[in-house]
Every structure is written in structure tokens, then in C-alpha cells.
DSSP file (Angstrom, degrees, kcal/mol; ACC not computed):
  #  RESIDUE AA STRUCTURE BP1 BP2  ACC     N-H-->O    O-->H-N    N-H-->O    O-->H-N    TCO  KAPPA ALPHA  PHI   PSI    X-CA   Y-CA   Z-CA
    1    1 A M              0   0    0      0, 0.0     2,-0.0     0, 0.0     5,-0.0   0.000 360.0 360.0 360.0 137.8  -18.3   -0.4   -4.2
    2    2 A T     >  -     0   0    0      1,-0.1     4,-1.8     4,-0.0     3,-0.2  -0.366 360.0-112.6 -76.8 165.1  -16.7    2.4   -1.9
    3    3 A R  H  > S+     0   0    0      1,-0.2     4,-2.1     2,-0.2     5,-0.2   0.809 119.2  57.9 -65.2 -32.1  -13.3    3.7   -2.4
    4    4 A T  H  > S+     0   0    0      2,-0.2     4,-1.7     1,-0.2    -1,-0.2   0.869 107.4  46.5 -59.7 -39.0  -12.3    2.0    0.8
    5    5 A E  H  > S+     0   0    0      2,-0.2     4,-1.9     1,-0.2    -2,-0.2   0.796 111.7  51.6 -73.2 -33.0  -13.4   -1.3   -0.5
    6    6 A E  H  X S+     0   0    0     -4,-1.8     4,-2.3     2,-0.2    -2,-0.2   0.883 109.4  49.6 -68.0 -37.6  -11.6   -0.7   -3.7
    7    7 A R  H  X S+     0   0    0     -4,-2.1     4,-2.6     2,-0.2    -2,-0.2   0.892 108.8  54.1 -71.7 -35.1   -8.4    0.2   -1.9
    8    8 A E  H  X S+     0   0    0     -4,-1.7     4,-2.0     2,-0.2    -1,-0.2   0.939 105.6  51.6 -61.5 -45.4   -8.8   -2.9    0.1
    9    9 A Q  H  X S+     0   0    0     -4,-1.9     4,-2.0     2,-0.2    -2,-0.2   0.914 110.5  49.1 -51.0 -49.0   -9.0   -5.0   -3.1
   10   10 A A  H  X S+     0   0    0     -4,-2.3     4,-2.1     1,-0.2    -1,-0.2   0.902 107.3  55.8 -64.5 -37.4   -5.8   -3.4   -4.3
   11   11 A F  H  X S+     0   0    0     -4,-2.6     4,-2.9     1,-0.2    -2,-0.2   0.898 104.7  53.5 -55.5 -43.0   -4.2   -4.2   -0.9
   12   12 A V  H  X S+     0   0    0     -4,-2.0     4,-3.0     1,-0.2    -2,-0.2   0.927 110.5  46.6 -56.8 -47.5   -5.1   -7.9   -1.4
   13   13 A I  H  X S+     0   0    0     -4,-2.0     4,-1.9     2,-0.2    -1,-0.2   0.887 111.6  49.2 -64.2 -37.9   -3.3   -7.9   -4.7
   14   14 A V  H  X S+     0   0    0     -4,-2.1     4,-0.9     2,-0.2    -2,-0.2   0.894 114.6  46.8 -75.3 -39.0   -0.2   -6.1   -3.4
   15   15 A F  H  < S+     0   0    0     -4,-2.9     3,-0.5     2,-0.2     4,-0.5   0.898 110.0  52.9 -68.9 -37.4    0.0   -8.6   -0.5
   16   16 A E  H >X S+     0   0    0     -4,-3.0     3,-1.4     1,-0.2     4,-0.9   0.890 105.7  54.3 -57.1 -40.5   -0.5  -11.5   -2.8
   17   17 A K  H 3< S+     0   0    0     -4,-1.9    -1,-0.2     1,-0.3    -2,-0.2   0.739  95.3  68.3 -67.1 -25.0    2.3  -10.3   -4.9
   18   18 A A  T 3< S+     0   0    0     -4,-0.9    -1,-0.3    -3,-0.5     3,-0.3   0.784 109.4  35.6 -63.2 -24.2    4.5  -10.3   -1.8
   19   19 A F  T <4 S+     0   0    0     -3,-1.4    -1,-0.2    -4,-0.5    -2,-0.2   0.582 123.9  43.5-102.9 -14.9    4.3  -14.1   -1.8
   20   20 A N    ><  +     0   0    0     -4,-0.9     3,-1.5     1,-0.1    -1,-0.2  -0.485  65.0 161.2-132.0  60.0    4.3  -14.5   -5.6
   21   21 A N  T 3  S+     0   0    0     -3,-0.3    -1,-0.1     1,-0.3    -4,-0.1   0.770  75.1  52.4 -54.6 -32.6    7.1  -12.1   -6.8
   22   22 A E  T 3  S+     0   0    0     -3,-0.1     2,-0.3     2,-0.1    -1,-0.3   0.657  89.7  93.6 -87.1 -12.6    7.5  -13.8  -10.2
   23   23 A V  S <  S-     0   0    0     -3,-1.5     2,-0.1    -6,-0.1    -3,-0.1  -0.577  83.2-114.9 -78.8 134.6    3.8  -13.7  -11.0
   24   24 A D     >  -     0   0    0     -2,-0.3     4,-2.0     1,-0.1     3,-0.2  -0.430  15.7-126.3 -71.8 147.9    2.6  -10.7  -13.0
   25   25 A V  H  > S+     0   0    0      1,-0.2     4,-2.1     2,-0.2     5,-0.2   0.892 112.5  55.8 -66.4 -41.3    0.2   -8.2  -11.3
   26   26 A D  H  > S+     0   0    0      1,-0.2     4,-2.6     2,-0.2    -1,-0.2   0.887 106.7  49.9 -58.3 -40.4   -2.2   -8.6  -14.2
   27   27 A D  H  > S+     0   0    0      1,-0.2     4,-2.5    -3,-0.2    -2,-0.2   0.882 108.6  51.2 -63.6 -40.8   -2.2  -12.4  -13.7
   28   28 A L  H  X S+     0   0    0     -4,-2.0     4,-1.8     2,-0.2    -1,-0.2   0.862 111.2  47.5 -67.5 -34.0   -3.0  -12.1  -10.1
   29   29 A I  H  X S+     0   0    0     -4,-2.1     4,-2.2     2,-0.2     5,-0.2   0.920 112.7  50.2 -70.6 -42.9   -5.9   -9.7  -10.8
   30   30 A S  H  X S+     0   0    0     -4,-2.6     4,-1.8     1,-0.2    -2,-0.2   0.891 111.2  48.3 -59.8 -41.5   -7.2  -12.0  -13.5
   31   31 A Y  H  X S+     0   0    0     -4,-2.5     4,-1.5     2,-0.2    -1,-0.2   0.858 110.4  50.9 -65.5 -38.5   -7.0  -15.0  -11.2
   32   32 A A  H  <>S+     0   0    0     -4,-1.8     5,-3.1     2,-0.2     6,-0.9   0.822 111.5  48.1 -66.7 -36.2   -8.8  -13.1   -8.4
   33   33 A K  H ><5S+     0   0    0     -4,-2.2     3,-0.8     3,-0.2    -1,-0.2   0.864 108.8  55.2 -70.3 -34.7  -11.6  -12.2  -10.8
   34   34 A E  H 3<5S+     0   0    0     -4,-1.8    -2,-0.2     1,-0.3    -1,-0.2   0.841 111.3  41.6 -69.3 -34.4  -11.8  -15.7  -12.0
   35   35 A V  T 3<5S-     0   0    0     -4,-1.5    -1,-0.3    -5,-0.1    -2,-0.2   0.261 115.6-116.9 -94.4   8.0  -12.3  -17.1   -8.4
   36   36 A E  T < 5S+     0   0    0     -3,-0.8    -3,-0.2     2,-0.2    -2,-0.1   0.838  85.1 112.6  64.1  39.1  -14.6  -14.3   -7.7
   37   37 A V      < +     0   0    0     -5,-3.1     2,-0.4     1,-0.2    -4,-0.2   0.229  69.7  66.5-116.6  11.3  -12.7  -12.5   -4.8
   38   38 A F  S    S-     0   0    0     -6,-0.9     2,-0.2    -5,-0.1    -1,-0.2  -0.950  70.6-156.1-134.5 108.2  -12.0   -9.5   -7.0
   39   39 A S        -     0   0    0     -2,-0.4     2,-0.1     1,-0.1    -6,-0.1  -0.609  40.2 -86.8 -88.6 148.3  -14.9   -7.1   -8.2
   40   40 A E        +     0   0    0     -2,-0.2     2,-0.3    -7,-0.1    -1,-0.1  -0.282  64.0 153.1 -51.7 119.9  -14.4   -5.0  -11.3
   41   41 A S     >  -     0   0    0      1,-0.1     4,-2.2    -2,-0.1     5,-0.2  -0.833  36.1-164.1-155.2 114.1  -12.8   -1.8  -10.3
   42   42 A L  H  > S+     0   0    0     -2,-0.3     4,-2.9     1,-0.2     5,-0.3   0.904  96.3  53.1 -64.6 -37.5  -10.6    0.5  -12.3
   43   43 A F  H  > S+     0   0    0      2,-0.2     4,-2.6     1,-0.2     5,-0.2   0.914 110.2  46.0 -62.8 -46.1   -9.3    2.2   -9.3
   44   44 A S  H  > S+     0   0    0      1,-0.2     4,-2.3     2,-0.2     5,-0.2   0.943 115.4  47.7 -61.4 -46.1   -8.3   -1.0   -7.5
   45   45 A E  H  X S+     0   0    0     -4,-2.2     4,-2.4     1,-0.2     5,-0.2   0.922 113.8  44.7 -63.9 -43.5   -6.6   -2.3  -10.6
   46   46 A S  H  X S+     0   0    0     -4,-2.9     4,-2.9    -5,-0.2    -1,-0.2   0.926 114.3  49.4 -70.5 -36.3   -4.7    0.9  -11.4
   47   47 A L  H  X S+     0   0    0     -4,-2.6     4,-1.4    -5,-0.3    -1,-0.2   0.882 111.8  47.6 -68.7 -34.1   -3.6    1.4   -7.9
   48   48 A A  H  X S+     0   0    0     -4,-2.3     4,-1.0    -5,-0.2    -2,-0.2   0.937 115.4  46.2 -64.1 -49.8   -2.3   -2.2   -7.5
   49   49 A K  H  X S+     0   0    0     -4,-2.4     4,-1.5     1,-0.2     3,-0.3   0.874 108.7  56.3 -63.2 -43.3   -0.5   -1.9  -10.8
   50   50 A S  H  X S+     0   0    0     -4,-2.9     4,-1.6    -5,-0.2    -1,-0.2   0.830  97.6  63.4 -59.8 -32.7    1.0    1.5   -9.9
   51   51 A V  H  < S+     0   0    0     -4,-1.4    -1,-0.2     1,-0.2    -2,-0.2   0.937 110.5  37.0 -54.4 -44.7    2.5    0.1   -6.8
   52   52 A F  H  < S+     0   0    0     -4,-1.0     3,-0.4    -3,-0.3    -1,-0.2   0.672 109.6  60.1 -87.5 -15.4    4.7   -2.1   -8.9
   53   53 A E  H  < S+     0   0    0     -4,-1.5    -1,-0.2     1,-0.2    -2,-0.2   0.720 120.3  29.9 -72.2 -26.5    5.3    0.3  -11.6
   54   54 A N  S  X S+     0   0    0     -4,-1.6     4,-1.9    -5,-0.2    -2,-0.2   0.052  80.5 126.2-123.7  28.6    6.8    2.5   -9.0
   55   55 A I  H  >  +     0   0    0     -3,-0.4     4,-3.1     1,-0.2     5,-0.2   0.810  65.5  59.3 -50.8 -40.7    8.1    0.0   -6.6
   56   56 A D  H  > S+     0   0    0      1,-0.2     4,-2.3     2,-0.2    -1,-0.2   0.958 110.5  39.7 -61.6 -51.5   11.7    1.3   -6.4
   57   57 A P  H  > S+     0   0    0      0, 0.0     4,-1.8     0, 0.0    -1,-0.2   0.879 116.4  53.5 -69.8 -31.4   11.0    4.8   -5.2
   58   58 A I  H  X S+     0   0    0     -4,-1.9     4,-1.8     2,-0.2    -2,-0.2   0.962 111.1  43.4 -56.7 -54.8    8.3    3.5   -2.9
   59   59 A D  H  X S+     0   0    0     -4,-3.1     4,-3.0     1,-0.2    -1,-0.2   0.812 108.3  60.5 -68.2 -31.4   10.6    0.9   -1.3
   60   60 A E  H  X S+     0   0    0     -4,-2.3     4,-2.4    -5,-0.2    -1,-0.2   0.938 106.6  48.1 -61.0 -43.9   13.4    3.7   -1.0
   61   61 A V  H  X S+     0   0    0     -4,-1.8     4,-2.3     2,-0.2    -2,-0.2   0.904 112.1  48.4 -64.5 -39.5   11.0    5.7    1.1
   62   62 A I  H  X S+     0   0    0     -4,-1.8     4,-1.8     1,-0.2    -2,-0.2   0.970 112.8  47.7 -60.5 -52.4   10.3    2.6    3.3
   63   63 A E  H  < S+     0   0    0     -4,-3.0    -2,-0.2     1,-0.2    -1,-0.2   0.864 113.9  47.6 -58.0 -40.3   13.9    1.8    3.7
   64   64 A R  H  < S+     0   0    0     -4,-2.4    -1,-0.2    -5,-0.2    -2,-0.2   0.903 120.6  35.7 -66.8 -43.1   14.7    5.6    4.6
   65   65 A Y  H  < S+     0   0    0     -4,-2.3     2,-1.5    -5,-0.2    -2,-0.2   0.510  92.7  86.4 -97.4  -8.4   11.9    5.9    7.1
   66   66 A S  S >< S-     0   0    0     -4,-1.8     3,-2.1    -5,-0.2    -1,-0.2  -0.604  71.4-159.0 -93.3  78.1   11.7    2.5    8.8
   67   67 A I  T 3  S+     0   0    0     -2,-1.5     3,-0.1     1,-0.3    -2,-0.1  -0.346  71.2   6.9 -63.7 128.9   14.3    3.2   11.4
   68   68 A G  T 3  S+     0   0    0      1,-0.2     2,-0.4    -2,-0.1    -1,-0.3   0.480 113.6  91.4  74.8   4.4   15.8    0.1   12.8
   69   69 A W    <   -     0   0    0     -3,-2.1     2,-0.3    -6,-0.2    -1,-0.2  -0.995  65.4-141.4-133.0 137.9   14.0   -2.2   10.4
   70   70 A K    >>  -     0   0    0     -2,-0.4     3,-1.6     1,-0.1     4,-0.7  -0.730  28.9-119.5 -87.3 145.4   15.1   -3.5    7.1
   71   71 A K  G >4 S+     0   0    0     -2,-0.3     3,-1.4     1,-0.3    -1,-0.1   0.876 113.8  59.5 -50.1 -44.6   12.3   -3.7    4.6
   72   72 A E  G 34 S+     0   0    0      1,-0.3    -1,-0.3     7,-0.0     4,-0.1   0.741 104.6  51.3 -58.7 -25.3   12.9   -7.5    4.3
   73   73 A R  G <4 S+     0   0    0     -3,-1.6    -1,-0.3     2,-0.1    -2,-0.2   0.593  84.9 103.6 -94.6  -9.1   12.1   -7.9    8.1
   74   74 A L  S << S-     0   0    0     -3,-1.4     5,-0.1    -4,-0.7    -8,-0.0  -0.494  88.1 -96.9 -72.8 146.2    8.8   -5.9    8.1
   75   75 A P     >  -     0   0    0      0, 0.0     4,-2.0     0, 0.0     5,-0.2  -0.287  31.9-123.1 -51.4 143.1    5.7   -8.1    8.2
   76   76 A K  H  > S+     0   0    0      1,-0.2     4,-2.2     2,-0.2     5,-0.2   0.790 112.1  57.3 -65.2 -28.2    4.3   -8.6    4.6
   77   77 A V  H  > S+     0   0    0      2,-0.2     4,-2.1     1,-0.2    -1,-0.2   0.955 110.3  41.3 -66.7 -48.1    1.0   -7.1    5.8
   78   78 A S  H  > S+     0   0    0      1,-0.2     4,-2.3     2,-0.2    -2,-0.2   0.845 114.2  53.6 -74.1 -30.9    2.6   -3.8    6.9
   79   79 A L  H  X S+     0   0    0     -4,-2.0     4,-2.9     1,-0.2    -1,-0.2   0.912 110.6  45.5 -68.2 -43.2    4.9   -3.7    3.9
   80   80 A S  H  X S+     0   0    0     -4,-2.2     4,-2.0     2,-0.2    -2,-0.2   0.858 111.8  50.9 -70.2 -33.5    2.0   -4.0    1.6
   81   81 A I  H  X S+     0   0    0     -4,-2.1     4,-2.9     2,-0.2     5,-0.2   0.935 112.7  48.0 -61.0 -47.0   -0.1   -1.4    3.4
   82   82 A L  H  X S+     0   0    0     -4,-2.3     4,-3.0     1,-0.2     5,-0.4   0.936 110.1  51.1 -65.5 -45.3    2.9    1.0    3.3
   83   83 A R  H  X S+     0   0    0     -4,-2.9     4,-2.1     1,-0.2    -1,-0.2   0.932 113.7  45.9 -55.8 -43.1    3.5    0.3   -0.4
   84   84 A L  H  X S+     0   0    0     -4,-2.0     4,-1.9     2,-0.2    -2,-0.2   0.956 115.8  44.7 -58.4 -52.5   -0.2    1.1   -1.1
   85   85 A A  H  X S+     0   0    0     -4,-2.9     4,-2.7     1,-0.2     5,-0.2   0.937 114.8  48.0 -61.1 -51.9   -0.3    4.2    1.0
   86   86 A L  H  X S+     0   0    0     -4,-3.0     4,-3.5     1,-0.2     5,-0.3   0.877 108.0  54.8 -59.8 -38.2    2.9    5.6   -0.3
   87   87 A C  H  X>S+     0   0    0     -4,-2.1     4,-2.0    -5,-0.4     5,-0.5   0.940 108.9  49.0 -62.2 -41.3    1.9    5.0   -3.9
   88   88 A E  H  X5S+     0   0    0     -4,-1.9     4,-1.4     3,-0.2     7,-0.3   0.906 115.2  44.6 -64.3 -41.3   -1.2    7.0   -3.3
   89   89 A I  H  <5S+     0   0    0     -4,-2.7    -2,-0.2     1,-0.2    -1,-0.2   0.909 121.7  36.1 -68.1 -41.2    0.7    9.8   -1.7
   90   90 A M  H  <5S+     0   0    0     -4,-3.5    -1,-0.2    -5,-0.2    -2,-0.2   0.710 133.6  18.5 -82.9 -19.7    3.5    9.9   -4.2
   91   91 A F  H  <5S+     0   0    0     -4,-2.0     2,-0.7    -5,-0.3    -3,-0.2   0.511 106.7  71.7-132.2 -12.1    1.6    9.1   -7.5
   92   92 A V    ><< +     0   0    0     -4,-1.4     3,-1.4    -5,-0.5    -1,-0.2  -0.791  49.7 177.4-117.9  93.8   -2.1    9.7   -7.1
   93   93 A D  T 3  S+     0   0    0     -2,-0.7    -1,-0.1     1,-0.3     4,-0.1   0.636  73.2  70.4 -71.5 -14.4   -2.7   13.5   -6.8
   94   94 A S  T 3  S+     0   0    0      2,-0.1    -1,-0.3     1,-0.1    -6,-0.0   0.545  89.2  73.7 -83.2  -5.5   -6.5   13.1   -6.6
   95   95 A I  S <  S-     0   0    0     -3,-1.4    -3,-0.1    -7,-0.3    -1,-0.1  -0.923  85.3-123.4-110.8 122.6   -6.3   11.7   -3.1
   96   96 A P    >>  -     0   0    0      0, 0.0     4,-2.1     0, 0.0     3,-0.7  -0.311  20.1-126.4 -62.2 140.4   -5.5   13.8   -0.1
   97   97 A E  H 3> S+     0   0    0      1,-0.3     4,-2.2     2,-0.2     5,-0.2   0.866 109.9  56.9 -56.2 -36.7   -2.5   12.6    1.8
   98   98 A S  H 3> S+     0   0    0      1,-0.2     4,-2.0     2,-0.2    -1,-0.3   0.842 105.0  51.2 -65.8 -31.4   -4.4   12.5    5.0
   99   99 A V  H <> S+     0   0    0     -3,-0.7     4,-3.0     2,-0.2     5,-0.3   0.925 108.8  51.9 -68.8 -44.3   -7.0   10.1    3.5
  100  100 A S  H  X S+     0   0    0     -4,-2.1     4,-2.0     1,-0.2    -2,-0.2   0.931 113.3  45.5 -58.2 -46.3   -4.2    7.8    2.3
  101  101 A V  H  X S+     0   0    0     -4,-2.2     4,-1.9     1,-0.2    -1,-0.2   0.855 112.2  48.1 -65.1 -38.9   -2.8    7.8    5.8
  102  102 A N  H  X S+     0   0    0     -4,-2.0     4,-2.1     2,-0.2    -2,-0.2   0.872 112.9  48.4 -74.7 -35.0   -6.0    7.2    7.6
  103  103 A E  H  X S+     0   0    0     -4,-3.0     4,-2.5     2,-0.2     5,-0.2   0.881 110.8  52.9 -68.3 -34.2   -7.0    4.3    5.1
  104  104 A A  H  X S+     0   0    0     -4,-2.0     4,-2.1    -5,-0.3    -2,-0.2   0.938 110.0  46.4 -70.1 -42.4   -3.6    2.8    5.7
  105  105 A V  H  X S+     0   0    0     -4,-1.9     4,-2.3     2,-0.2     5,-0.2   0.946 111.6  52.6 -60.7 -48.5   -4.0    2.9    9.5
  106  106 A E  H  X S+     0   0    0     -4,-2.1     4,-1.5     2,-0.2    -2,-0.2   0.882 110.0  48.1 -56.5 -44.0   -7.5    1.4    9.1
  107  107 A L  H  X S+     0   0    0     -4,-2.5     4,-2.2     1,-0.2     5,-0.3   0.900 110.0  53.0 -68.4 -35.2   -6.2   -1.5    7.0
  108  108 A A  H  X S+     0   0    0     -4,-2.1     4,-3.0     1,-0.2    -2,-0.2   0.907 108.7  49.3 -60.0 -42.5   -3.5   -2.1    9.5
  109  109 A K  H  < S+     0   0    0     -4,-2.3    -1,-0.2     1,-0.2    -2,-0.2   0.809 116.7  42.4 -66.3 -30.0   -6.1   -2.3   12.3
  110  110 A K  H  < S+     0   0    0     -4,-1.5    -1,-0.2    -5,-0.2    -2,-0.2   0.803 131.0  21.3 -87.1 -28.9   -8.1   -4.7   10.3
  111  111 A Y  H  < S+     0   0    0     -4,-2.2    -3,-0.2    -5,-0.1    -2,-0.2   0.579 127.1  28.4-118.3 -13.1   -5.3   -7.0    8.9
  112  112 A A  S  < S-     0   0    0     -4,-3.0     2,-0.3    -5,-0.3    -4,-0.0  -0.171  91.3 -71.2-120.2-146.8   -2.4   -6.4   11.3
  113  113 A T     >  -     0   0    0     -2,-0.1     4,-2.6     1,-0.1     5,-0.2  -0.768  39.0-108.4-112.1 164.7   -1.8   -5.4   15.0
  114  114 A E  H  > S+     0   0    0     -2,-0.3     4,-1.9     1,-0.2     5,-0.1   0.889 122.6  52.9 -51.8 -42.1   -2.3   -2.1   16.8
  115  115 A S  H  > S+     0   0    0      2,-0.2     4,-2.1     1,-0.2    -1,-0.2   0.893 107.3  51.4 -65.9 -39.9    1.5   -1.8   17.0
  116  116 A D  H  > S+     0   0    0      1,-0.2     4,-3.2     2,-0.2     5,-0.3   0.937 109.4  51.9 -60.9 -49.5    1.7   -2.3   13.2
  117  117 A A  H  X S+     0   0    0     -4,-2.6     4,-1.6     1,-0.2    -2,-0.2   0.823 110.2  47.4 -59.5 -31.1   -0.9    0.4   12.8
  118  118 A S  H  X S+     0   0    0     -4,-1.9     4,-2.4     2,-0.2    -1,-0.2   0.869 110.9  51.0 -72.0 -38.9    1.1    2.7   14.9
  119  119 A F  H  X S+     0   0    0     -4,-2.1     4,-2.9     2,-0.2     5,-0.3   0.934 113.1  46.0 -59.2 -53.3    4.3    2.0   13.0
  120  120 A I  H  X S+     0   0    0     -4,-3.2     4,-2.4     2,-0.2     5,-0.2   0.902 111.4  50.3 -59.5 -43.8    2.6    2.7    9.7
  121  121 A N  H  X S+     0   0    0     -4,-1.6     4,-2.8    -5,-0.3     5,-0.2   0.941 115.0  46.1 -61.5 -47.5    1.0    5.9   11.0
  122  122 A G  H  X S+     0   0    0     -4,-2.4     4,-2.3     2,-0.2    -2,-0.2   0.931 113.0  47.0 -64.6 -47.0    4.5    7.0   12.3
  123  123 A L  H  X S+     0   0    0     -4,-2.9     4,-2.3     2,-0.2    -1,-0.2   0.936 115.4  45.9 -60.6 -48.0    6.5    6.1    9.1
  124  124 A L  H  X S+     0   0    0     -4,-2.4     4,-2.3    -5,-0.3    -2,-0.2   0.937 113.2  50.7 -65.6 -43.9    3.8    7.9    6.8
  125  125 A G  H  X S+     0   0    0     -4,-2.8     4,-2.2    -5,-0.2    -1,-0.2   0.864 110.9  48.3 -64.5 -35.5    3.7   10.9    9.1
  126  126 A S  H  X S+     0   0    0     -4,-2.3     4,-1.3    -5,-0.2    -1,-0.2   0.896 111.8  49.1 -66.4 -40.1    7.6   11.2    9.0
  127  127 A Y  H  < S+     0   0    0     -4,-2.3     4,-0.5    -5,-0.2    -2,-0.2   0.902 112.2  47.4 -65.4 -39.8    7.6   10.9    5.4
  128  128 A L  H >< S+     0   0    0     -4,-2.3     3,-1.1     1,-0.2    -2,-0.2   0.891 109.6  54.3 -70.0 -38.5    4.9   13.6    5.0
  129  129 A R  H 3< S+     0   0    0     -4,-2.2    -1,-0.2     1,-0.2    -2,-0.2   0.801 105.4  54.6 -68.4 -25.3    6.6   16.0    7.4
  130  130 A G  T 3< S+     0   0    0     -4,-1.3    -1,-0.2    -5,-0.1    -2,-0.2   0.559  82.7 109.3 -82.0  -9.5    9.8   15.7    5.4
  131  131 A L  S X  S-     0   0    0     -3,-1.1     3,-1.6    -4,-0.5     4,-0.4  -0.389  80.4-118.0 -66.1 142.7    8.1   16.8    2.2
  132  132 A P  G >  S+     0   0    0      0, 0.0     3,-1.0     0, 0.0    -1,-0.1   0.851 112.7  52.3 -57.0 -35.9    9.1   20.3    0.9
  133  133 A Q  G 3  S+     0   0    0      1,-0.2    -4,-0.1     2,-0.1    -2,-0.0   0.662 112.1  47.1 -76.5 -10.7    5.5   21.7    1.2
  134  134 A N  G <         0   0    0     -3,-1.6    -1,-0.2    -6,-0.2    -3,-0.1   0.311 360.0 360.0-109.0   9.6    5.3   20.5    4.7
  135  135 A V    <         0   0    0     -3,-1.0    -1,-0.2    -4,-0.4    -2,-0.1   0.356 360.0 360.0 -94.0 360.0    8.7   21.9    5.9
């Protein structure tokens, strides 16, 4: 399985959690494996779990950079993609930031609309430009 496919699996779990907030991430992953829609992947599992272990700082960034939009009003697909990408950028040092942004835009093109992809690209770009090493 490619890293892109693993990331897509993590996205599906993050998206599913957006509709089942009371359900534990481990339970979502177990169920997905049980019904054979989730292949064994340490990267997918750790990334999905990391999103929710770090949800507060991730959502703070989304709130700060989504000008004119409240987090609650964002489409759940876009919100899930942003959470995943920001988790990678903020907490996974082994993945270049540009890869995380590109993968997020590709997920948005596949699961959302072109305008969602542009919004995600713009928000992530604004966040990255504001980081100390990029100023």
C-alpha cells in the first residue's frame, strides 16, 4: 500500500469520526477492519489517532486561518482533510510540509469540490507562511 493510500485510509477514519464523535477512534478502526474496508497500516492508524490526540491545537489553527468561516460551518470532508494535513504538518516531522499540502489538495479533488481544494490549499499555505522558519 502506498503512503497516499494509507493517508486516504486515515482520512476515512477522521471523516467517520466527524459523524460519530462519541465513538473511540480505536473502535472505528476495529470496525473498519472487521468489515474489510481498512487494510492493516501502522501509518494510517497512528495518523488517525494523532489527529484526535492533538485535536485542540489543530482546530485552533483551522479557526484562526479559515477567515469568514466557523469551523462548525465547514463541510465535514474539508474539515477532515484539514485536520489530517495539519496533523502531519504540526506533529509528523518525517513528512515534508509540501507533501502534506499536496496530498490534502488531492484528497479534496477526489472527495470534495474544486473550490474546497482551493480553500484547503489557501488555508494550509497561509498557515505555513506564518510559521517562524517561513517568515
